[in-house]
RODO-2510 file (C-alpha; in nm, 4 decimals, decimal comma):
residues 430
     n   res          X          Y          Z
     1     m     0,0000     0,0000     0,0000
     2     t     0,1085     0,3563    -0,0705
     3     f     0,0428     0,6177     0,1995
     4     f    -0,0048     0,9929     0,1595
     5     n     0,0134     1,3019     0,3767
     6     g     0,1067     1,1310     0,7019
     7     v    -0,2391     1,0332     0,8248
     8     l    -0,2643     1,0853     1,2014
     9     p    -0,3722     0,8038     1,4359
    10     a    -0,6871     0,9977     1,5254
    11     a    -0,7910     0,9944     1,1627
    12     l    -0,7337     0,6220     1,1477
    13     v    -0,9535     0,5685     1,4493
    14     a    -1,2255     0,7867     1,2960
    15     a    -1,2066     0,5917     0,9732
    16     c    -1,2731     0,2671     1,1597
    17     s    -1,5549     0,3965     1,3767
    18     m    -1,9189     0,3492     1,2941
    19     s    -2,0928     0,6389     1,1227
    20     l    -2,3397     0,8254     1,3405
    21     s    -2,5844     0,8918     1,0599
    22     q    -2,9331     0,9602     1,1889
    23     a    -3,1717     0,6697     1,1459
    24     s    -3,4185     0,9053     0,9800
    25     d    -3,1756     0,9785     0,6952
    26     w    -3,0711     0,7576     0,4037
    27     p    -2,7432     0,9392     0,3330
    28     q    -2,5769     0,7045     0,0846
    29     y    -2,6454     0,4168    -0,1509
    30     s    -2,6262     0,1461     0,1163
    31     g    -2,8375     0,3402     0,3670
    32     p    -2,7856     0,4565     0,7259
    33     n    -2,6669     0,1138     0,8445
    34     k    -2,4552     0,0563     0,5316
    35     d    -2,6354    -0,2709     0,4639
    36     r    -2,9381    -0,1404     0,2685
    37     s    -3,1523    -0,1307     0,5811
    38     t    -3,3214     0,1235     0,8062
    39     s    -3,4856     0,0792     1,1452
    40     e    -3,7303     0,3631     1,0775
    41     k    -4,0820     0,2462     1,1592
    42     i    -4,3251     0,2055     0,8697
    43     p    -4,6900     0,0896     0,8601
    44     d    -4,7754    -0,2672     0,7590
    45     k    -5,1007    -0,1612     0,5940
    46     w    -5,1364     0,0992     0,3191
    47     p    -5,4514     0,2742     0,1948
    48     e    -5,6386     0,0975    -0,0852
    49     t    -5,5894     0,4116    -0,2917
    50     g    -5,2099     0,3744    -0,2629
    51     l    -4,9529     0,6055    -0,1100
    52     k    -5,0175     0,9798    -0,1166
    53     q    -4,7775     1,1727    -0,3360
    54     v    -4,5818     1,4366    -0,1443
    55     w    -4,3984     1,5669    -0,4507
    56     k    -4,2780     1,4574    -0,7899
    57     q    -4,0177     1,5913    -1,0339
    58     p    -3,8952     1,4869    -1,3805
    59     t    -3,5701     1,2842    -1,3647
    60     p    -3,4933     1,2174    -1,7310
    61     d    -3,2564     0,9258    -1,7859
    62     g    -3,0366     0,7598    -1,5291
    63     f    -3,0274     0,4743    -1,2794
    64     s    -2,9042     0,6851    -0,9883
    65     s    -3,1054     0,6450    -0,6669
    66     f    -3,1923     0,9181    -0,4188
    67     s    -2,9815     0,9868    -0,1122
    68     v    -3,1563     1,1838     0,1618
    69     g    -2,9899     1,3852     0,4377
    70     k    -2,9455     1,7376     0,5739
    71     g    -3,2953     1,8221     0,4462
    72     i    -3,2188     1,7448     0,0810
    73     a    -3,2826     1,4589    -0,1587
    74     a    -3,0070     1,4274    -0,4192
    75     t    -2,9802     1,2209    -0,7356
    76     v    -2,8105     1,2311    -1,0774
    77     f    -2,9620     1,2376    -1,4264
    78     f    -2,9165     1,3865    -1,7725
    79     r    -2,9971     1,7543    -1,8250
    80     e    -2,9234     1,9995    -2,1032
    81     g    -2,6309     2,2186    -1,9988
    82     p    -2,3759     2,4624    -2,1414
    83     n    -2,1970     2,1771    -2,3173
    84     g    -2,5079     1,9913    -2,4297
    85     r    -2,6617     1,6918    -2,2565
    86     q    -2,4683     1,6424    -1,9341
    87     e    -2,4957     1,4249    -1,6275
    88     t    -2,6069     1,6580    -1,3492
    89     c    -2,6319     1,6199    -0,9716
    90     v    -2,9614     1,7759    -0,8603
    91     a    -3,0710     1,8487    -0,5029
    92     y    -3,4325     1,8958    -0,3962
    93     d    -3,5844     2,0063    -0,0681
    94     a    -3,6632     1,6680     0,0852
    95     d    -4,0047     1,7813     0,2118
    96     s    -4,1366     1,9998    -0,0689
    97     g    -3,9512     1,8770    -0,3767
    98     k    -3,8386     2,2298    -0,4645
    99     e    -3,5181     2,2208    -0,6653
   100     l    -3,2382     2,3791    -0,4643
   101     w    -2,9425     2,3510    -0,7010
   102     a    -2,8026     2,1573    -0,9941
   103     v    -2,4361     2,0889    -1,0710
   104     p    -2,3455     1,9624    -1,4224
   105     f    -2,0346     1,7489    -1,4548
   106     d    -1,7350     1,8343    -1,6671
   107     r    -1,8305     1,6639    -1,9938
   108     p    -2,1145     1,4623    -2,1472
   109     p    -2,0579     1,0897    -2,0989
   110     t    -2,0687     0,8374    -2,3792
   111     y    -2,1823     0,4981    -2,2574
   112     q    -2,0227     0,2420    -2,4809
   113     g    -2,0371    -0,1320    -2,5099
   114     g    -2,3023    -0,3975    -2,5451
   115     g    -2,6466    -0,3184    -2,4208
   116     d    -2,9213    -0,5499    -2,3101
   117     s    -3,1691    -0,6721    -2,5665
   118     g    -3,5434    -0,6224    -2,5596
   119     a    -3,7326    -0,3828    -2,3352
   120     g    -3,4272    -0,3109    -2,1261
   121     d    -3,1925    -0,2090    -2,4060
   122     n    -2,9445     0,0492    -2,2817
   123     g    -2,6862     0,0443    -2,5584
   124     g    -2,7528     0,4158    -2,5938
   125     g    -2,6839     0,4796    -2,2312
   126     d    -3,0022     0,5532    -2,0354
   127     g    -2,7996     0,7972    -1,8292
   128     p    -2,5857     0,8143    -1,5153
   129     r    -2,5627     0,5188    -1,2793
   130     t    -2,3937     0,6541    -0,9665
   131     t    -2,5792     0,7653    -0,6510
   132     p    -2,4597     1,0665    -0,4459
   133     s    -2,3567     1,0391    -0,0799
   134     i    -2,4447     1,3057     0,1787
   135     d    -2,2119     1,3573     0,4728
   136     g    -2,1164     1,6488     0,6997
   137     g    -2,3103     1,9104     0,5066
   138     y    -2,1695     1,8058     0,1689
   139     v    -2,2732     1,5912    -0,1257
   140     f    -2,0091     1,3580    -0,2707
   141     v    -2,0672     1,2174    -0,6183
   142     t    -1,8608     1,0432    -0,8848
   143     s    -1,9069     1,1032    -1,2559
   144     a    -1,9093     0,8551    -1,5436
   145     y    -1,5353     0,9202    -1,5855
   146     m    -1,4420     0,8714    -1,2176
   147     v    -1,4286     1,2399    -1,1278
   148     l    -1,5184     1,2783    -0,7587
   149     n    -1,6917     1,6025    -0,6609
   150     k    -1,7546     1,7484    -0,3149
   151     i    -2,0510     1,9872    -0,3253
   152     d    -2,1869     2,2146    -0,0515
   153     a    -2,5300     2,0712     0,0336
   154     k    -2,6811     2,4152     0,0985
   155     t    -2,5446     2,6164    -0,1908
   156     g    -2,4443     2,3672    -0,4590
   157     k    -2,0960     2,5202    -0,4706
   158     i    -1,8181     2,2729    -0,5526
   159     a    -1,5703     2,2512    -0,2634
   160     w    -1,3190     2,0365    -0,4493
   161     t    -1,2913     1,8048    -0,7490
   162     k    -1,0744     1,4946    -0,7695
   163     d    -1,0015     1,3554    -1,1150
   164     l    -0,9182     0,9938    -1,0375
   165     a    -0,8413     0,9200    -1,4022
   166     k    -0,5465     1,1580    -1,3747
   167     e    -0,4391     1,0980    -1,0147
   168     a    -0,4893     0,7198    -0,9923
   169     h    -0,5056     0,6212    -1,3607
   170     a    -0,8685     0,5167    -1,3170
   171     k    -1,0353     0,3518    -1,6157
   172     p    -1,4086     0,2859    -1,5813
   173     p    -1,5531    -0,0401    -1,7176
   174     q    -1,7804    -0,0437    -2,0235
   175     w    -2,1030     0,1554    -1,9796
   176     s    -1,8864     0,3859    -1,7632
   177     n    -1,8730     0,4209    -1,3864
   178     a    -2,1717     0,3138    -1,1741
   179     e    -1,9909     0,3060    -0,8381
   180     s    -2,1209     0,5293    -0,5587
   181     p    -1,8921     0,6783    -0,2905
   182     l    -1,8847     0,4722     0,0301
   183     i    -1,8207     0,6998     0,3289
   184     e    -1,7376     0,6097     0,6877
   185     g    -1,5610     0,8373     0,9319
   186     n    -1,3315     1,0712     0,7386
   187     l    -1,2717     0,8378     0,4480
   188     i    -1,4350     0,7809     0,1076
   189     y    -1,3781     0,4363    -0,0433
   190     l    -1,3718     0,3740    -0,4179
   191     c    -1,2387     0,1167    -0,6637
   192     g    -1,1190     0,2295    -1,0027
   193     g    -0,7517     0,3105    -1,0169
   194     g    -0,4815     0,1575    -1,2334
   195     q    -0,2022    -0,0889    -1,1635
   196     g    -0,0971    -0,0789    -0,7991
   197     e    -0,3613     0,1818    -0,7144
   198     s    -0,6971     0,0213    -0,7877
   199     l    -0,8470     0,0318    -0,4378
   200     m    -0,8348     0,3655    -0,2590
   201     a    -0,9431     0,5780     0,0349
   202     i    -0,9810     0,9548     0,0020
   203     d    -0,9979     1,2075     0,2841
   204     k    -1,3458     1,3612     0,2643
   205     n    -1,2258     1,6942     0,4034
   206     s    -0,9246     1,7640     0,1843
   207     g    -0,9797     1,5346    -0,1139
   208     n    -0,6304     1,3893    -0,0682
   209     i    -0,5723     1,0208    -0,1350
   210     v    -0,4919     0,8577     0,2002
   211     w    -0,4012     0,5145     0,0687
   212     k    -0,4218     0,3209    -0,2558
   213     g    -0,3060    -0,0205    -0,3728
   214     e    -0,3733    -0,3501    -0,5523
   215     s    -0,4425    -0,3896    -0,9236
   216     d    -0,7942    -0,5329    -0,9430
   217     p    -1,0000    -0,3921    -1,2337
   218     p    -1,3275    -0,2324    -1,1214
   219     t    -1,6832    -0,3503    -1,1756
   220     h    -2,0021    -0,1431    -1,1527
   221     a    -2,0576    -0,2458    -0,7889
   222     t    -2,0322    -0,0077    -0,4941
   223     p    -1,8042    -0,1247    -0,2085
   224     v    -1,9567    -0,2176     0,1267
   225     i    -1,8314    -0,1958     0,4836
   226     g    -1,9176    -0,4176     0,7783
   227     t    -1,7866    -0,6120     1,0756
   228     i    -1,6888    -0,9757     1,0247
   229     l    -1,5600    -1,1819     1,3176
   230     g    -1,5047    -0,8646     1,5193
   231     k    -1,3071    -0,6846     1,2467
   232     r    -1,4304    -0,3810     1,0509
   233     q    -1,3684    -0,4441     0,6790
   234     v    -1,4257    -0,2767     0,3420
   235     l    -1,5316    -0,5223     0,0706
   236     f    -1,4690    -0,4383    -0,2952
   237     m    -1,6393    -0,6382    -0,5742
   238     t    -1,3708    -0,6384    -0,8448
   239     q    -1,3220    -0,8300    -1,1697
   240     t    -1,1088    -1,0810    -0,9750
   241     g    -1,3672    -1,1326    -0,7020
   242     v    -1,4210    -0,9925    -0,3527
   243     v    -1,1269    -0,8146    -0,1902
   244     s    -1,1521    -0,7314     0,1820
   245     v    -0,9228    -0,4645     0,3263
   246     q    -0,8613    -0,2788     0,6502
   247     p    -1,0423     0,0562     0,6337
   248     e    -0,7582     0,2578     0,7847
   249     d    -0,4701     0,1517     0,5602
   250     g    -0,5982    -0,0734     0,2800
   251     k    -0,4148    -0,3849     0,3982
   252     v    -0,5717    -0,6893     0,2313
   253     l    -0,7387    -0,9183     0,4856
   254     w    -0,8691    -1,1851     0,2488
   255     r    -0,9690    -1,2538    -0,1102
   256     f    -1,2475    -1,4633    -0,2607
   257     a    -1,2290    -1,5503    -0,6304
   258     f    -1,5534    -1,4965    -0,8222
   259     p    -1,6029    -1,5091    -1,2014
   260     f    -1,6451    -1,1894    -1,4024
   261     k    -1,8240    -1,1638    -1,7345
   262     t    -1,9276    -0,8341    -1,8955
   263     s    -2,0471    -0,6627    -1,5753
   264     i    -2,1129    -0,7049    -1,2040
   265     g    -2,3531    -0,4492    -1,0597
   266     a    -2,4482    -0,6114    -0,7288
   267     s    -2,2387    -0,5393    -0,4200
   268     p    -2,1239    -0,8168    -0,1833
   269     v    -2,3652    -0,8960     0,1018
   270     i    -2,2443    -0,9675     0,4555
   271     s    -2,4432    -1,2165     0,6648
   272     g    -2,2552    -1,2846     0,9875
   273     d    -1,9358    -1,4644     0,8880
   274     l    -2,0711    -1,5371     0,5387
   275     v    -2,0250    -1,3172     0,2318
   276     y    -2,2627    -1,3550    -0,0620
   277     c    -2,1932    -1,2377    -0,4175
   278     g    -2,3988    -1,2655    -0,7336
   279     a    -2,3896    -1,1564    -1,0975
   280     g    -2,5785    -1,1857    -1,4233
   281     y    -2,4451    -1,2904    -1,7652
   282     n    -2,4667    -1,6600    -1,6697
   283     v    -2,2257    -1,6184    -1,3767
   284     g    -2,4615    -1,7032    -1,0883
   285     s    -2,3915    -1,6713    -0,7168
   286     a    -2,1691    -1,8016    -0,4380
   287     v    -2,1104    -1,7699    -0,0650
   288     a    -1,7751    -1,7540     0,1105
   289     q    -1,7279    -1,8647     0,4708
   290     i    -1,4857    -1,6298     0,6483
   291     t    -1,2695    -1,7802     0,9229
   292     k    -1,0078    -1,6240     1,1474
   293     t    -0,6874    -1,7718     1,2893
   294     g    -0,4932    -1,5279     1,5050
   295     d    -0,4895    -1,2041     1,3070
   296     g    -0,5325    -1,3790     0,9722
   297     f    -0,8532    -1,4303     0,7726
   298     t    -0,9416    -1,6969     0,5169
   299     a    -1,2319    -1,7087     0,2700
   300     t    -1,3527    -2,0564     0,1718
   301     q    -1,6268    -2,1243    -0,0803
   302     l    -1,9288    -2,2710     0,0966
   303     w    -2,1393    -2,3151    -0,2163
   304     r    -2,1681    -2,1886    -0,5717
   305     k    -2,4542    -2,1942    -0,8224
   306     p    -2,3744    -2,1009    -1,1843
   307     g    -2,6321    -1,9761    -1,4321
   308     s    -2,8246    -1,6557    -1,4864
   309     d    -3,1270    -1,7691    -1,2860
   310     s    -2,9021    -1,8059    -0,9813
   311     g    -2,7478    -1,4598    -1,0022
   312     n    -2,8421    -1,0940    -0,9631
   313     h    -2,8246    -0,8856    -1,2798
   314     w    -2,7502    -0,5588    -1,0968
   315     s    -2,9860    -0,5689    -0,7981
   316     t    -2,7982    -0,6030    -0,4689
   317     p    -2,9801    -0,8425    -0,2297
   318     v    -3,0215    -0,7949     0,1461
   319     a    -2,9460    -1,0310     0,4346
   320     k    -3,1639    -1,0985     0,7388
   321     d    -3,1428    -1,3743     0,9994
   322     g    -2,9290    -1,6009     0,7828
   323     y    -3,1305    -1,5602     0,4627
   324     i    -3,0639    -1,3676     0,1414
   325     y    -3,3561    -1,1833    -0,0204
   326     g    -3,3023    -1,0505    -0,3701
   327     i    -3,4167    -1,0228    -0,7314
   328     y    -3,2781    -1,2964    -0,9554
   329     g    -3,2328    -1,3640    -1,3255
   330     h    -3,0744    -1,1869    -1,6215
   331     t    -3,2677    -0,9542    -1,8573
   332     k    -3,5965    -1,0771    -1,7113
   333     f    -3,7637    -0,7414    -1,7485
   334     a    -4,1036    -0,7248    -1,5718
   335     t    -4,0819    -1,0943    -1,4754
   336     a    -3,7690    -1,1466    -1,2597
   337     p    -3,8610    -1,3049    -0,9246
   338     l    -3,7922    -1,2059    -0,5667
   339     n    -3,6204    -1,5056    -0,4057
   340     c    -3,5427    -1,6105    -0,0506
   341     i    -3,2144    -1,8058    -0,0293
   342     d    -3,0641    -1,9910     0,2652
   343     a    -2,7244    -1,8228     0,2992
   344     k    -2,5547    -2,1382     0,4307
   345     t    -2,6764    -2,3834     0,1695
   346     g    -2,7923    -2,1805    -0,1311
   347     e    -3,1325    -2,3513    -0,1137
   348     v    -3,4154    -2,1439    -0,2594
   349     k    -3,6800    -2,1271     0,0140
   350     w    -3,9326    -1,9487    -0,2067
   351     s    -3,9545    -1,7543    -0,5311
   352     h    -4,2206    -1,5050    -0,6398
   353     p    -4,2169    -1,3688    -0,9983
   354     g    -4,3243    -1,0377    -1,1448
   355     f    -4,0754    -0,7809    -1,0149
   356     g    -3,8246    -0,7403    -1,2955
   357     p    -3,4732    -0,6085    -1,2197
   358     g    -3,5717    -0,3547    -0,9566
   359     n    -3,4233    -0,3340    -0,6058
   360     v    -3,4916    -0,4402    -0,2480
   361     i    -3,4133    -0,2890     0,0941
   362     i    -3,5005    -0,3771     0,4547
   363     a    -3,7282    -0,1327     0,6371
   364     d    -3,8463    -0,1891     0,9935
   365     g    -3,7559    -0,5572     0,9587
   366     k    -3,9591    -0,5990     0,6383
   367     l    -3,8673    -0,6124     0,2702
   368     m    -3,9378    -0,3068     0,0558
   369     v    -3,9190    -0,3949    -0,3136
   370     l    -3,9393    -0,1542    -0,6085
   371     s    -4,0299    -0,3335    -0,9309
   372     d    -3,8786    -0,2249    -1,2608
   373     s    -4,2191    -0,0823    -1,3610
   374     g    -4,2608     0,1420    -1,0551
   375     s    -4,4671    -0,0678    -0,8128
   376     l    -4,3559    -0,0535    -0,4490
   377     v    -4,4243    -0,3778    -0,2619
   378     l    -4,3969    -0,4529     0,1107
   379     v    -4,3104    -0,8170     0,1830
   380     a    -4,2578    -1,0003     0,5121
   381     a    -3,8977    -1,1143     0,5652
   382     d    -4,0196    -1,4696     0,6300
   383     p    -3,8253    -1,7668     0,4879
   384     s    -4,1253    -1,9999     0,5206
   385     e    -4,3326    -1,8382     0,2434
   386     y    -4,3881    -1,5253     0,0342
   387     k    -4,6191    -1,2926     0,2285
   388     e    -4,7157    -0,9701     0,0536
   389     l    -4,8282    -0,7036     0,3008
   390     a    -4,8932    -0,4010     0,0788
   391     r    -4,8507    -0,2731    -0,2765
   392     a    -4,8753     0,0637    -0,4534
   393     k    -4,8025     0,1813    -0,8072
   394     l    -4,6015     0,5031    -0,7677
   395     i    -4,4231     0,6089    -1,0861
   396     t    -4,3795     0,5289    -1,4537
   397     g    -4,0591     0,4683    -1,6475
   398     k    -3,7739     0,2237    -1,6055
   399     c    -3,7022     0,1735    -1,2327
   400     w    -3,3589     0,0184    -1,1985
   401     s    -3,2829     0,2279    -0,8916
   402     t    -3,3242     0,1673    -0,5166
   403     p    -3,6157     0,2920    -0,3026
   404     v    -3,5099     0,4769     0,0133
   405     i    -3,6950     0,5741     0,3316
   406     s    -3,6443     0,8919     0,5340
   407     n    -3,8583     1,0791     0,7856
   408     g    -4,1870     0,9085     0,7045
   409     k    -4,1442     0,9257     0,3279
   410     v    -4,0295     0,6807     0,0624
   411     y    -3,8284     0,8238    -0,2278
   412     v    -3,8323     0,6482    -0,5643
   413     r    -3,7256     0,7365    -0,9177
   414     s    -3,7121     0,6065    -1,2717
   415     t    -3,5706     0,7167    -1,6061
   416     k    -3,8702     0,9525    -1,6337
   417     e    -3,9673     1,0798    -1,2885
   418     g    -3,8902     1,0666    -0,9211
   419     g    -4,0455     1,1829    -0,5993
   420     a    -4,1499     1,1325    -0,2403
   421     f    -4,4579     0,9524    -0,1061
   422     d    -4,6140     0,9484     0,2396
   423     l    -4,5144     0,6411     0,4396
   424     s    -4,5762     0,7740     0,7904
   425     k    -4,7740     0,6076     1,0688
   426     k    -5,0293     0,8892     1,0312
   427     m    -5,0827     0,7835     0,6698
   428     a    -5,1909     0,4376     0,7837
   429     q    -5,4587     0,5877     1,0110
   430     n    -5,6270     0,7822     0,7313
***
């Protein structure tokens, strides 16, 4: 690992500590608990008329999700700017939907390579894929070309810009960057550099690179952070597989080989001492058992299931009580099922079709699933059977983004529109 700027021990401690994000915020892609979950209470029953719209705005093109914090809801989409059609980070008042500011990125992206066939074709791009992160009064967001921006959450003024293509020889995969900044303590974690500098941590205050190392090519997956066997770890999903490192210095703790073909969009999922990973393009899924001897860690494959029906195209699953809940299948637009998988054995406990490649989170101990056609579905996290609790059609357009919950509202978006809907306890009483 290469170190920079003499990081002080206090900074290292801060980098390892748990974030104190308020439970009522969803400040980054993986949520307040960094595992796509929130403990915020939500009602089990919804009105027959659906969820009341609080506000709605056009969000033309893009698979970026909302992040909500400091009173704003931020996302990224295409907008006409001084240099033509540009990816733009836009912030709205989280309660009213009033646009507060918009920051266009340096140049219009060109999404190249492949494209899915049929209804989900995105050979032409469909727009930005990265979700902003909100921390300490600032919005952090990466562009299609791995340019990291720090933006004042109140004013929209850029505090600093870090061009990782120049400083770490970053080269995004085909269809450009989809990775969202992972923030904990004072550090931002990203994968995308060149030889010997692929994995990196950046000081969120100064923008300086604190450490960088390894040579693993990036995927489209956002890194995750969690505690395994008493040790805080950052997990990167690279083209070689999962790489776990120490947050404070980037020292590799363990590696788990996993096949790469075309793209991996789903992040690794931590379930106790098990780590799940899945991918489309006929790759499938696998679980690694993590063991510890002294200070050393080892990852051993517990099971592996090849094939597109056993993998996640780009939808990251969630883990609860030893089970994996996620959307499975490749290019199964409008039909992909929500599955419950036993994390230890890979056994499918149940499968329910009709979601398409949307996304799932855990809210108040229940599953919140956004279908690719804009239906929000509440499902019991019960491995014995599929139990649907509530359903509401909220928006139109292609919904390949993640629903988020904050302060009694659920925020959703598509390639056409996005907005906030009432999900408070008071709503359930009306």
